[in-house]
GUDREN-76139 format. One record per residue (C-alpha): x, y, z; residue number from 0. Coordinates in steps of 0.2 Angstrom, whole numbers. Example, Ala and Ser with C-alpha at 12.3 -4.5 7.8 and 13.67 -1.06 7.14 Angstrom:
<rs>
<r x="62" y="-22" z="39" num="0"/>
<r x="68" y="-5" z="36" num="1"/>
</rs>
This chain:
<rs>
<r x="-277" y="-213" z="112" num="0"/>
<r x="-277" y="-194" z="102" num="1"/>
<r x="-261" y="-197" z="97" num="2"/>
<r x="-264" y="-217" z="88" num="3"/>
<r x="-281" y="-210" z="80" num="4"/>
<r x="-270" y="-199" z="71" num="5"/>
<r x="-261" y="-209" z="66" num="6"/>
<r x="-274" y="-220" z="57" num="7"/>
<r x="-281" y="-206" z="51" num="8"/>
<r x="-265" y="-202" z="42" num="9"/>
<r x="-263" y="-218" z="38" num="10"/>
<r x="-281" y="-220" z="29" num="11"/>
<r x="-278" y="-203" z="21" num="12"/>
<r x="-261" y="-210" z="12" num="13"/>
<r x="-269" y="-226" z="8" num="14"/>
<r x="-286" y="-224" z="1" num="15"/>
<r x="-280" y="-211" z="-15" num="16"/>
<r x="-267" y="-225" z="-20" num="17"/>
<r x="-281" y="-237" z="-19" num="18"/>
<r x="-291" y="-226" z="-31" num="19"/>
<r x="-276" y="-220" z="-42" num="20"/>
<r x="-275" y="-240" z="-45" num="21"/>
<r x="-295" y="-242" z="-51" num="22"/>
<r x="-292" y="-229" z="-64" num="23"/>
<r x="-285" y="-236" z="-79" num="24"/>
<r x="-283" y="-219" z="-91" num="25"/>
<r x="-263" y="-212" z="-87" num="26"/>
<r x="-271" y="-192" z="-88" num="27"/>
<r x="-286" y="-199" z="-77" num="28"/>
<r x="-274" y="-206" z="-64" num="29"/>
<r x="-262" y="-192" z="-65" num="30"/>
<r x="-276" y="-179" z="-61" num="31"/>
<r x="-283" y="-189" z="-46" num="32"/>
<r x="-266" y="-190" z="-39" num="33"/>
<r x="-264" y="-171" z="-40" num="34"/>
<r x="-283" y="-170" z="-32" num="35"/>
<r x="-280" y="-181" z="-18" num="36"/>
<r x="-262" y="-175" z="-16" num="37"/>
<r x="-268" y="-158" z="-12" num="38"/>
<r x="-282" y="-165" z="0" num="39"/>
<r x="-267" y="-173" z="9" num="40"/>
<r x="-260" y="-154" z="13" num="41"/>
<r x="-273" y="-147" z="20" num="42"/>
<r x="-276" y="-162" z="30" num="43"/>
<r x="-259" y="-161" z="36" num="44"/>
<r x="-256" y="-142" z="38" num="45"/>
<r x="-275" y="-147" z="49" num="46"/>
<r x="-269" y="-161" z="59" num="47"/>
<r x="-252" y="-149" z="62" num="48"/>
<r x="-262" y="-135" z="69" num="49"/>
<r x="-269" y="-147" z="82" num="50"/>
<r x="-252" y="-154" z="88" num="51"/>
<r x="-246" y="-137" z="92" num="52"/>
<r x="-263" y="-131" z="102" num="53"/>
<r x="-261" y="-149" z="111" num="54"/>
<r x="-239" y="-145" z="114" num="55"/>
<r x="-246" y="-128" z="119" num="56"/>
<r x="-260" y="-134" z="130" num="57"/>
<r x="-246" y="-146" z="137" num="58"/>
<r x="-233" y="-133" z="141" num="59"/>
<r x="-244" y="-122" z="149" num="60"/>
<r x="-251" y="-137" z="161" num="61"/>
<r x="-230" y="-140" z="166" num="62"/>
<r x="-225" y="-131" z="183" num="63"/>
<r x="-213" y="-116" z="179" num="64"/>
<r x="-198" y="-126" z="185" num="65"/>
<r x="-200" y="-141" z="174" num="66"/>
<r x="-202" y="-129" z="158" num="67"/>
<r x="-185" y="-119" z="162" num="68"/>
<r x="-178" y="-138" z="163" num="69"/>
<r x="-182" y="-143" z="146" num="70"/>
<r x="-170" y="-142" z="134" num="71"/>
<r x="-176" y="-127" z="120" num="72"/>
<r x="-180" y="-136" z="104" num="73"/>
<r x="-172" y="-120" z="96" num="74"/>
<r x="-155" y="-120" z="106" num="75"/>
<r x="-140" y="-124" z="96" num="76"/>
<r x="-135" y="-134" z="114" num="77"/>
<r x="-145" y="-140" z="128" num="78"/>
<r x="-141" y="-131" z="147" num="79"/>
<r x="-147" y="-127" z="160" num="80"/>
<r x="-155" y="-108" z="166" num="81"/>
<r x="-147" y="-92" z="160" num="82"/>
<r x="-148" y="-73" z="159" num="83"/>
<r x="-164" y="-72" z="151" num="84"/>
<r x="-172" y="-88" z="155" num="85"/>
<r x="-165" y="-103" z="147" num="86"/>
<r x="-145" y="-103" z="141" num="87"/>
<r x="-140" y="-111" z="127" num="88"/>
<r x="-124" y="-113" z="134" num="89"/>
<r x="-120" y="-115" z="152" num="90"/>
<r x="-99" y="-114" z="149" num="91"/>
<r x="-95" y="-105" z="138" num="92"/>
<r x="-79" y="-110" z="127" num="93"/>
<r x="-62" y="-101" z="137" num="94"/>
<r x="-45" y="-101" z="132" num="95"/>
<r x="-27" y="-93" z="135" num="96"/>
<r x="-13" y="-91" z="123" num="97"/>
<r x="3" y="-86" z="129" num="98"/>
<r x="12" y="-77" z="117" num="99"/>
<r x="32" y="-73" z="123" num="100"/>
<r x="49" y="-69" z="115" num="101"/>
<r x="65" y="-68" z="114" num="102"/>
<r x="72" y="-53" z="108" num="103"/>
<r x="91" y="-46" z="99" num="104"/>
<r x="96" y="-33" z="88" num="105"/>
<r x="109" y="-23" z="81" num="106"/>
<r x="103" y="-7" z="86" num="107"/>
<r x="101" y="1" z="104" num="108"/>
<r x="85" y="1" z="114" num="109"/>
<r x="87" y="18" z="111" num="110"/>
<r x="89" y="18" z="95" num="111"/>
<r x="72" y="7" z="94" num="112"/>
<r x="62" y="18" z="103" num="113"/>
<r x="65" y="32" z="89" num="114"/>
<r x="67" y="22" z="74" num="115"/>
<r x="50" y="28" z="66" num="116"/>
<r x="47" y="30" z="47" num="117"/>
<r x="51" y="46" z="40" num="118"/>
<r x="34" y="53" z="30" num="119"/>
<r x="23" y="38" z="38" num="120"/>
<r x="26" y="39" z="57" num="121"/>
<r x="35" y="44" z="71" num="122"/>
<r x="30" y="30" z="82" num="123"/>
<r x="47" y="18" z="86" num="124"/>
<r x="48" y="2" z="90" num="125"/>
<r x="40" y="-6" z="104" num="126"/>
<r x="50" y="-19" z="108" num="127"/>
<r x="65" y="-22" z="118" num="128"/>
<r x="82" y="-35" z="118" num="129"/>
<r x="80" y="-46" z="130" num="130"/>
<r x="65" y="-58" z="137" num="131"/>
<r x="48" y="-50" z="133" num="132"/>
<r x="29" y="-54" z="135" num="133"/>
<r x="18" y="-47" z="121" num="134"/>
<r x="4" y="-53" z="128" num="135"/>
<r x="-7" y="-67" z="137" num="136"/>
<r x="-23" y="-68" z="127" num="137"/>
<r x="-38" y="-71" z="136" num="138"/>
<r x="-52" y="-77" z="125" num="139"/>
<r x="-71" y="-81" z="127" num="140"/>
<r x="-83" y="-88" z="116" num="141"/>
<r x="-103" y="-91" z="117" num="142"/>
<r x="-121" y="-92" z="109" num="143"/>
<r x="-131" y="-81" z="117" num="144"/>
<r x="-146" y="-88" z="111" num="145"/>
<r x="-152" y="-96" z="94" num="146"/>
<r x="-151" y="-79" z="88" num="147"/>
<r x="-134" y="-71" z="94" num="148"/>
<r x="-114" y="-74" z="98" num="149"/>
<r x="-105" y="-68" z="109" num="150"/>
<r x="-85" y="-65" z="108" num="151"/>
<r x="-74" y="-57" z="119" num="152"/>
<r x="-53" y="-55" z="118" num="153"/>
<r x="-43" y="-49" z="132" num="154"/>
<r x="-23" y="-45" z="131" num="155"/>
<r x="-13" y="-46" z="147" num="156"/>
<r x="1" y="-37" z="148" num="157"/>
<r x="12" y="-30" z="160" num="158"/>
<r x="5" y="-14" z="160" num="159"/>
<r x="-13" y="-23" z="162" num="160"/>
<r x="-28" y="-30" z="153" num="161"/>
<r x="-35" y="-23" z="139" num="162"/>
<r x="-53" y="-24" z="130" num="163"/>
<r x="-48" y="-28" z="114" num="164"/>
<r x="-63" y="-36" z="106" num="165"/>
<r x="-80" y="-37" z="114" num="166"/>
<r x="-95" y="-42" z="102" num="167"/>
<r x="-109" y="-48" z="97" num="168"/>
<r x="-113" y="-58" z="81" num="169"/>
<r x="-130" y="-60" z="72" num="170"/>
<r x="-134" y="-80" z="67" num="171"/>
<r x="-149" y="-80" z="60" num="172"/>
<r x="-154" y="-67" z="50" num="173"/>
<r x="-162" y="-71" z="34" num="174"/>
<r x="-155" y="-71" z="15" num="175"/>
<r x="-135" y="-71" z="20" num="176"/>
<r x="-135" y="-53" z="31" num="177"/>
<r x="-126" y="-54" z="45" num="178"/>
<r x="-123" y="-39" z="59" num="179"/>
<r x="-108" y="-37" z="70" num="180"/>
<r x="-110" y="-24" z="86" num="181"/>
<r x="-96" y="-19" z="99" num="182"/>
<r x="-77" y="-16" z="98" num="183"/>
<r x="-70" y="-28" z="83" num="184"/>
<r x="-55" y="-29" z="74" num="185"/>
<r x="-62" y="-22" z="57" num="186"/>
<r x="-62" y="-33" z="42" num="187"/>
<r x="-54" y="-21" z="31" num="188"/>
<r x="-41" y="-31" z="26" num="189"/>
<r x="-33" y="-45" z="28" num="190"/>
<r x="-20" y="-45" z="42" num="191"/>
<r x="-32" y="-31" z="51" num="192"/>
<r x="-43" y="-44" z="54" num="193"/>
<r x="-33" y="-58" z="62" num="194"/>
<r x="-27" y="-57" z="80" num="195"/>
<r x="-5" y="-54" z="83" num="196"/>
<r x="-5" y="-74" z="87" num="197"/>
<r x="-13" y="-79" z="69" num="198"/>
<r x="1" y="-68" z="59" num="199"/>
<r x="11" y="-80" z="48" num="200"/>
<r x="27" y="-70" z="57" num="201"/>
<r x="29" y="-62" z="72" num="202"/>
<r x="26" y="-45" z="67" num="203"/>
<r x="16" y="-38" z="56" num="204"/>
<r x="19" y="-30" z="38" num="205"/>
<r x="28" y="-13" z="34" num="206"/>
<r x="13" y="-5" z="27" num="207"/>
<r x="2" y="-9" z="39" num="208"/>
<r x="17" y="-2" z="52" num="209"/>
<r x="18" y="13" z="42" num="210"/>
<r x="-2" y="17" z="39" num="211"/>
<r x="-11" y="9" z="53" num="212"/>
<r x="2" y="3" z="69" num="213"/>
<r x="11" y="-9" z="75" num="214"/>
<r x="-8" y="-20" z="76" num="215"/>
<r x="-17" y="-14" z="61" num="216"/>
<r x="-30" y="-5" z="65" num="217"/>
<r x="-34" y="-13" z="81" num="218"/>
<r x="-49" y="-14" z="91" num="219"/>
<r x="-63" y="-1" z="85" num="220"/>
<r x="-79" y="0" z="93" num="221"/>
<r x="-94" y="0" z="79" num="222"/>
<r x="-104" y="-10" z="69" num="223"/>
<r x="-101" y="-21" z="55" num="224"/>
<r x="-113" y="-24" z="40" num="225"/>
<r x="-111" y="-40" z="29" num="226"/>
<r x="-122" y="-49" z="17" num="227"/>
<r x="-117" y="-67" z="9" num="228"/>
<r x="-127" y="-68" z="-8" num="229"/>
<r x="-130" y="-84" z="-16" num="230"/>
<r x="-119" y="-84" z="-30" num="231"/>
<r x="-107" y="-95" z="-43" num="232"/>
<r x="-94" y="-90" z="-31" num="233"/>
<r x="-91" y="-85" z="-11" num="234"/>
<r x="-93" y="-66" z="-13" num="235"/>
<r x="-97" y="-55" z="2" num="236"/>
<r x="-101" y="-38" z="5" num="237"/>
<r x="-99" y="-27" z="21" num="238"/>
<r x="-98" y="-12" z="26" num="239"/>
<r x="-92" y="-3" z="45" num="240"/>
<r x="-96" y="13" z="54" num="241"/>
<r x="-82" y="14" z="67" num="242"/>
<r x="-77" y="27" z="84" num="243"/>
<r x="-60" y="30" z="72" num="244"/>
<r x="-49" y="31" z="87" num="245"/>
<r x="-32" y="22" z="78" num="246"/>
<r x="-19" y="35" z="83" num="247"/>
<r x="-12" y="33" z="66" num="248"/>
<r x="-24" y="36" z="52" num="249"/>
<r x="-40" y="44" z="64" num="250"/>
<r x="-38" y="48" z="82" num="251"/>
<r x="-50" y="50" z="96" num="252"/>
<r x="-50" y="69" z="98" num="253"/>
<r x="-53" y="72" z="76" num="254"/>
<r x="-70" y="69" z="80" num="255"/>
<r x="-81" y="65" z="94" num="256"/>
<r x="-94" y="55" z="82" num="257"/>
<r x="-89" y="42" z="74" num="258"/>
<r x="-79" y="47" z="60" num="259"/>
<r x="-71" y="32" z="52" num="260"/>
<r x="-81" y="21" z="37" num="261"/>
<r x="-75" y="5" z="29" num="262"/>
<r x="-82" y="-3" z="13" num="263"/>
<r x="-75" y="-21" z="7" num="264"/>
<r x="-77" y="-35" z="-5" num="265"/>
<r x="-71" y="-55" z="-1" num="266"/>
<r x="-71" y="-65" z="-14" num="267"/>
<r x="-66" y="-84" z="-16" num="268"/>
<r x="-64" y="-98" z="-28" num="269"/>
<r x="-58" y="-115" z="-31" num="270"/>
<r x="-42" y="-115" z="-42" num="271"/>
<r x="-40" y="-135" z="-40" num="272"/>
<r x="-48" y="-148" z="-30" num="273"/>
<r x="-31" y="-145" z="-19" num="274"/>
<r x="-31" y="-124" z="-20" num="275"/>
<r x="-40" y="-108" z="-16" num="276"/>
<r x="-39" y="-90" z="-20" num="277"/>
<r x="-45" y="-77" z="-8" num="278"/>
<r x="-45" y="-60" z="-15" num="279"/>
<r x="-56" y="-43" z="-14" num="280"/>
<r x="-51" y="-22" z="-13" num="281"/>
<r x="-58" y="-14" z="3" num="282"/>
<r x="-57" y="6" z="6" num="283"/>
<r x="-55" y="12" z="26" num="284"/>
<r x="-58" y="32" z="24" num="285"/>
<r x="-61" y="46" z="38" num="286"/>
<r x="-56" y="62" z="48" num="287"/>
<r x="-40" y="62" z="55" num="288"/>
<r x="-32" y="73" z="70" num="289"/>
<r x="-16" y="67" z="76" num="290"/>
<r x="3" y="68" z="80" num="291"/>
<r x="13" y="53" z="74" num="292"/>
<r x="13" y="57" z="57" num="293"/>
<r x="27" y="71" z="58" num="294"/>
<r x="37" y="75" z="75" num="295"/>
<r x="31" y="89" z="85" num="296"/>
<r x="19" y="92" z="71" num="297"/>
<r x="-2" y="89" z="73" num="298"/>
<r x="-10" y="84" z="58" num="299"/>
<r x="-30" y="89" z="56" num="300"/>
<r x="-39" y="81" z="37" num="301"/>
<r x="-45" y="69" z="29" num="302"/>
<r x="-37" y="50" z="27" num="303"/>
<r x="-42" y="36" z="14" num="304"/>
<r x="-34" y="21" z="15" num="305"/>
<r x="-36" y="8" z="-1" num="306"/>
<r x="-31" y="-11" z="-2" num="307"/>
<r x="-32" y="-24" z="-10" num="308"/>
<r x="-28" y="-42" z="-3" num="309"/>
<r x="-24" y="-60" z="-11" num="310"/>
<r x="-21" y="-76" z="-5" num="311"/>
<r x="-16" y="-91" z="-13" num="312"/>
<r x="-18" y="-107" z="-2" num="313"/>
<r x="-14" y="-126" z="-10" num="314"/>
<r x="-15" y="-142" z="3" num="315"/>
<r x="-13" y="-158" z="-6" num="316"/>
<r x="-12" y="-166" z="13" num="317"/>
<r x="-19" y="-163" z="31" num="318"/>
<r x="1" y="-161" z="37" num="319"/>
<r x="7" y="-153" z="20" num="320"/>
<r x="3" y="-136" z="10" num="321"/>
<r x="9" y="-120" z="3" num="322"/>
<r x="1" y="-102" z="7" num="323"/>
<r x="4" y="-88" z="-3" num="324"/>
<r x="-1" y="-69" z="2" num="325"/>
<r x="-1" y="-50" z="-3" num="326"/>
<r x="-8" y="-35" z="-1" num="327"/>
<r x="-7" y="-17" z="-8" num="328"/>
<r x="-12" y="-2" z="3" num="329"/>
<r x="-13" y="17" z="-6" num="330"/>
<r x="-18" y="31" z="6" num="331"/>
<r x="-23" y="48" z="1" num="332"/>
<r x="-22" y="60" z="14" num="333"/>
<r x="-25" y="80" z="14" num="334"/>
<r x="-25" y="93" z="29" num="335"/>
<r x="-16" y="105" z="39" num="336"/>
<r x="-2" y="101" z="47" num="337"/>
<r x="3" y="113" z="64" num="338"/>
<r x="18" y="115" z="72" num="339"/>
<r x="15" y="112" z="91" num="340"/>
<r x="31" y="124" z="96" num="341"/>
<r x="27" y="137" z="83" num="342"/>
<r x="7" y="136" z="80" num="343"/>
<r x="13" y="139" z="61" num="344"/>
<r x="0" y="131" z="49" num="345"/>
<r x="5" y="123" z="33" num="346"/>
<r x="-3" y="111" z="21" num="347"/>
<r x="0" y="93" z="21" num="348"/>
<r x="-5" y="82" z="4" num="349"/>
<r x="0" y="63" z="3" num="350"/>
<r x="-2" y="51" z="-10" num="351"/>
<r x="11" y="35" z="-3" num="352"/>
<r x="7" y="16" z="-6" num="353"/>
<r x="16" y="0" z="0" num="354"/>
<r x="17" y="-17" z="-3" num="355"/>
<r x="19" y="-34" z="5" num="356"/>
<r x="22" y="-53" z="-3" num="357"/>
<r x="25" y="-68" z="9" num="358"/>
<r x="23" y="-86" z="8" num="359"/>
<r x="25" y="-102" z="19" num="360"/>
<r x="25" y="-118" z="18" num="361"/>
<r x="22" y="-129" z="29" num="362"/>
<r x="25" y="-151" z="30" num="363"/>
<r x="21" y="-161" z="44" num="364"/>
<r x="27" y="-153" z="61" num="365"/>
<r x="39" y="-140" z="51" num="366"/>
<r x="35" y="-125" z="42" num="367"/>
<r x="47" y="-111" z="35" num="368"/>
<r x="44" y="-94" z="26" num="369"/>
<r x="49" y="-78" z="17" num="370"/>
<r x="43" y="-60" z="14" num="371"/>
<r x="49" y="-46" z="7" num="372"/>
<r x="39" y="-28" z="10" num="373"/>
<r x="44" y="-10" z="2" num="374"/>
<r x="33" y="6" z="4" num="375"/>
<r x="33" y="19" z="-10" num="376"/>
<r x="33" y="6" z="-22" num="377"/>
<r x="22" y="16" z="-37" num="378"/>
<r x="17" y="32" z="-24" num="379"/>
<r x="28" y="43" z="-16" num="380"/>
<r x="20" y="62" z="-13" num="381"/>
<r x="25" y="70" z="3" num="382"/>
<r x="20" y="89" z="0" num="383"/>
<r x="21" y="102" z="14" num="384"/>
<r x="15" y="121" z="7" num="385"/>
<r x="14" y="113" z="-10" num="386"/>
<r x="34" y="107" z="-9" num="387"/>
<r x="39" y="89" z="-10" num="388"/>
<r x="49" y="84" z="2" num="389"/>
<r x="67" y="75" z="-1" num="390"/>
<r x="62" y="58" z="14" num="391"/>
<r x="77" y="49" z="6" num="392"/>
<r x="79" y="31" z="3" num="393"/>
<r x="64" y="20" z="0" num="394"/>
<r x="59" y="10" z="17" num="395"/>
<r x="60" y="-9" z="14" num="396"/>
<r x="62" y="-25" z="24" num="397"/>
<r x="66" y="-42" z="23" num="398"/>
<r x="61" y="-59" z="31" num="399"/>
<r x="65" y="-75" z="33" num="400"/>
<r x="56" y="-88" z="47" num="401"/>
<r x="56" y="-106" z="53" num="402"/>
<r x="44" y="-111" z="63" num="403"/>
<r x="40" y="-131" z="73" num="404"/>
<r x="24" y="-135" z="80" num="405"/>
<r x="24" y="-149" z="94" num="406"/>
<r x="7" y="-148" z="93" num="407"/>
<r x="-9" y="-140" z="87" num="408"/>
<r x="-6" y="-129" z="103" num="409"/>
<r x="10" y="-125" z="104" num="410"/>
<r x="21" y="-115" z="92" num="411"/>
<r x="41" y="-111" z="90" num="412"/>
<r x="47" y="-98" z="78" num="413"/>
<r x="63" y="-93" z="77" num="414"/>
<r x="62" y="-75" z="63" num="415"/>
<r x="76" y="-64" z="56" num="416"/>
<r x="72" y="-46" z="48" num="417"/>
<r x="85" y="-36" z="37" num="418"/>
<r x="76" y="-19" z="42" num="419"/>
<r x="81" y="-4" z="32" num="420"/>
<r x="65" y="8" z="35" num="421"/>
<r x="72" y="21" z="45" num="422"/>
<r x="79" y="30" z="31" num="423"/>
<r x="95" y="33" z="40" num="424"/>
<r x="108" y="23" z="32" num="425"/>
<r x="110" y="11" z="45" num="426"/>
<r x="101" y="-5" z="45" num="427"/>
<r x="94" y="-14" z="57" num="428"/>
<r x="96" y="-33" z="58" num="429"/>
<r x="85" y="-43" z="70" num="430"/>
<r x="83" y="-62" z="75" num="431"/>
<r x="67" y="-66" z="87" num="432"/>
<r x="63" y="-82" z="96" num="433"/>
<r x="44" y="-83" z="101" num="434"/>
<r x="36" y="-97" z="110" num="435"/>
<r x="15" y="-100" z="108" num="436"/>
<r x="5" y="-111" z="120" num="437"/>
<r x="-13" y="-109" z="120" num="438"/>
<r x="-26" y="-119" z="133" num="439"/>
<r x="-44" y="-122" z="131" num="440"/>
<r x="-54" y="-120" z="117" num="441"/>
<r x="-54" y="-107" z="105" num="442"/>
<r x="-64" y="-102" z="92" num="443"/>
<r x="-58" y="-106" z="75" num="444"/>
<r x="-49" y="-93" z="62" num="445"/>
<r x="-56" y="-85" z="46" num="446"/>
<r x="-49" y="-96" z="31" num="447"/>
</rs>
């Protein structure tokens, strides 16, 4: 009965001012009448809305507790049953498993691969060996926590055990384009670093990443990320991160007990044609460093800053055809003390080195073909110990070609060939990788 009275009142409130406005002949007078009545109707609607909300609260209080818990929340993105804090946004989270396995062969022995570092950059060798290898079985979990937070977790399972690579929450309801991410996550410092290995266009990470960050980039870092997507004519995202700094090549867990790595980045995107988009942006990653991976049998203690510029152009005229061109430039500025672990002799170290890669991959139907070229010390090759420039050898570089076949959206077979001259020892490393990836379950979408 109350609902009928409310509807009748609203109908009369709408019809009466219309009839009064029609009775006035002068247009100016009619406009004034309509404006007055519109303001009055707005106030009437606001009052009626308050009455409706009061009735809803009264009805909610009159229900039994089990009825209230079973009722879907209007603000929840997905209706569900009871959860950790009462009503759950999603009873069944999205869970996926991706198997990444490969067969590897090389012109060098396994012992040589273990010792194949990049002099002047890293003493870490290559991890993969000849024969059959399991990179990981990657378990991913995602679900909304409530209307305000999403929860993500990524757990690579290897033969050595289970690793917690990522576990973080992201806000979903902050105003004005702001977002906060907290936990353990892959930094958004650069293009490849923000991706998982299975999302790369090639089997392995580009050479500048291996030289400055390691075989999987910065990896999962504990910390917090702030980002802002303002309302601008073009897509522009600003971001900042405070990280623990546990990457053992650029920073090191022993550099400082408190967070000692920081990043700033800008990501922009513009449509170049109806079928193509350009994505680009600068970034910087800086902090304190203490590790023993730059020079063999020596520990470095100092400050590091890695500057980056990324660009990706995608052309996709139809759903089963597309071309992606991608490149990044990285420049490292590093200075501090280098201590010989055997003699305890200390000398200064100053580095100013760079690296760049450019790659392209063309996909048509279920097939894809790609090529990549990577080089270090393209424009900068300063490596000074105690003020003396070191002659480290030839410029490191590598060339890669790959072809892939995708039987479905959930599987990929990739054949890749690398010609690697990054060892500076005059010996080439020619290697071939046959990679297989299979995925099951609901996987969250990858970034552009």
